[in-house]
VORO-418097 format. One line per 3 residues: number of its first residue (from 1); their letters; for each residue x, y, z of N, C-alpha, C. Coordinates in steps of 0.02 Angstrom, whole numbers, plus 50000, padded with zeros to 5 digits. Example, Ala and Ser with C-alpha at 12.3 -4.5 7.8 and 13.67 -1.06 7.14 Angstrom:
2
1> AS> 50660 49716 50390 50615 49775 50390 50660 49835 50390; 50642 49888 50354 50684 49947 50357 50645 50002 50394
# end
This chain:
82
1> XXX> 48913 49621 54090 48966 49634 54049 48992 49685 54022; 49032 49727 54035 49033 49800 54012 49093 49821 53977; 49074 49848 53912 49093 49852 53859 49177 49902 53843
4> XXX> 49200 49813 53813 49271 49876 53812 49296 49902 53757; 49331 49965 53792 49357 50036 53744 49425 49988 53694; 49381 50032 53644 49428 50005 53568 49483 50030 53602
7> XXX> 49544 49975 53577 49598 49989 53548 49648 50032 53527; 49697 50080 53576 49710 50141 53540 49781 50131 53554; 49834 50147 53497 49888 50121 53501 49939 50185 53540
10> XXX> 49936 50227 53540 49952 50288 53569 49929 50266 53649; 49896 50250 53660 49891 50241 53738 49942 50187 53767; 49949 50145 53721 49999 50091 53722 50075 50078 53706
13> XXX> 50073 50125 53663 50143 50168 53684 50164 50205 53730; 50117 50236 53762 50116 50287 53818 50124 50233 53868; 50104 50170 53903 50108 50119 53919 50170 50089 53926
16> XXX> 50201 50067 53870 50256 50033 53871 50303 50060 53878; 50326 50124 53859 50370 50200 53870 50363 50213 53942; 50343 50195 53984 50317 50205 54027 50341 50154 54080
19> XXX> 50345 50093 54057 50365 50018 54120 50419 50011 54076; 50449 50063 54028 50529 50052 54005 50533 49957 53960; 50456 49941 53919 50453 49894 53894 50487 49920 53831
22> XXX> 50526 49869 53797 50537 49901 53706 50485 49851 53644; 50469 49881 53596 50417 49881 53577 50423 49919 53517; 50382 49892 53440 50396 49899 53385 50336 49955 53363
25> XXX> 50315 49987 53332 50264 49998 53282 50260 50016 53207; 50191 49957 53190 50193 49954 53133 50164 49995 53090; 50175 50023 53044 50132 50078 53016 50091 50031 52942
28> XXX> 50059 50028 52911 50013 50010 52838 50024 50055 52811; 50090 50076 52732 50080 50138 52729 50035 50143 52659; 50061 50086 52623 49995 50081 52577 49984 49996 52557
31> XXX> 49935 50022 52534 49917 49922 52519 49924 49917 52425; 49904 49862 52396 49901 49847 52317 49845 49805 52309; 49855 49754 52330 49767 49701 52288 49722 49719 52388
34> XXX> 49680 49684 52371 49638 49693 52399 49624 49661 52483; 49651 49690 52546 49672 49662 52595 49614 49691 52672; 49617 49670 52708 49580 49694 52767 49596 49749 52815
37> XXX> 49672 49756 52799 49721 49818 52825 49693 49877 52778; 49721 49916 52815 49706 49977 52761 49757 50012 52775; 49809 50073 52732 49834 50138 52749 49828 50176 52817
40> XXX> 49866 50159 52849 49857 50193 52926 49834 50164 52956; 49839 50086 52965 49824 50044 53012 49890 50042 53045; 49889 50024 53138 49950 50012 53155 49932 49934 53192
43> XXX> 49997 49931 53214 49992 49879 53281 50049 49906 53312; 50048 49878 53382 50111 49883 53410 50139 49800 53430; 50195 49797 53422 50228 49736 53430 50270 49725 53495
46> XXX> 50298 49689 53546 50313 49693 53618 50378 49674 53611; 50433 49667 53651 50469 49628 53635 50463 49565 53634; 50450 49509 53657 50432 49464 53653 50388 49428 53585
49> XXX> 50384 49476 53532 50362 49445 53487 50281 49459 53462; 50245 49473 53514 50162 49470 53523 50129 49554 53513; 50086 49525 53452 50064 49606 53455 50005 49633 53481
52> XXX> 50036 49661 53535 49985 49695 53588 49914 49716 53568; 49909 49756 53507 49846 49783 53502 49867 49796 53422; 49791 49826 53387 49791 49854 53308 49801 49806 53264
55> XXX> 49789 49802 53223 49788 49755 53152 49831 49799 53120; 49875 49744 53064 49904 49740 53008 49885 49679 52943; 49850 49685 52961 49853 49616 52913 49854 49550 52935
58> XXX> 49856 49478 52899 49844 49415 52922 49878 49406 52857; 49930 49345 52877 49940 49287 52817 50009 49308 52801; 50053 49316 52761 50116 49343 52751 50118 49381 52759
61> XXX> 50080 49468 52755 50115 49528 52789 50106 49512 52864; 50070 49487 52904 50085 49485 52989 50160 49438 52974; 50155 49384 52942 50249 49366 52966 50286 49397 52960
64> XXX> 50282 49442 52877 50331 49498 52858 50333 49559 52930; 50308 49570 52944 50299 49637 53002 50312 49592 53043; 50316 49538 53094 50334 49537 53125 50393 49500 53147
67> XXX> 50431 49475 53077 50508 49445 53078 50554 49532 53088; 50531 49584 53041 50547 49667 53033 50554 49669 53092; 50490 49654 53138 50481 49698 53212 50539 49658 53250
70> XXX> 50555 49614 53235 50598 49592 53289 50676 49615 53272; 50684 49613 53199 50774 49648 53171 50760 49731 53191; 50698 49784 53213 50713 49829 53217 50704 49818 53296
73> XXX> 50687 49793 53328 50705 49789 53402 50782 49759 53431; 50826 49738 53374 50863 49714 53409 50922 49763 53364; 50911 49808 53309 50965 49851 53296 50939 49934 53319
76> XXX> 50877 49917 53341 50839 50002 53330 50860 50052 53250; 50832 50017 53202 50853 50021 53153 50772 50033 53125; 50735 50089 53068 50669 50062 53087 50668 50040 52999
79> XXX> 50620 50004 52973 50634 49959 52906 50548 49994 52874; 50544 49962 52808 50509 49980 52741 50506 49935 52704; 50454 49884 52727 50453 49827 52697 50405 49816 52641
82> X> 50377 49775 52606 50359 49768 52534 50310 49702 52539
# end
């Protein structure tokens, strides 16, 4: 079994751009409480709503990010959510 290379958000962006697949990029800009995701963490969300890689947290954060990503993919406008 060969080791898998770690996920690289920029490689994923390049791949999705090359195949003209819409996507959103979520970036954690700040955290307040104890959380698994840290500032600077990124995730790529495909047009089908699936996270193709990266990490932006779980639970409420994940749900809020996926909702905002769907909205961004519809209107093309960035969002800052908390």
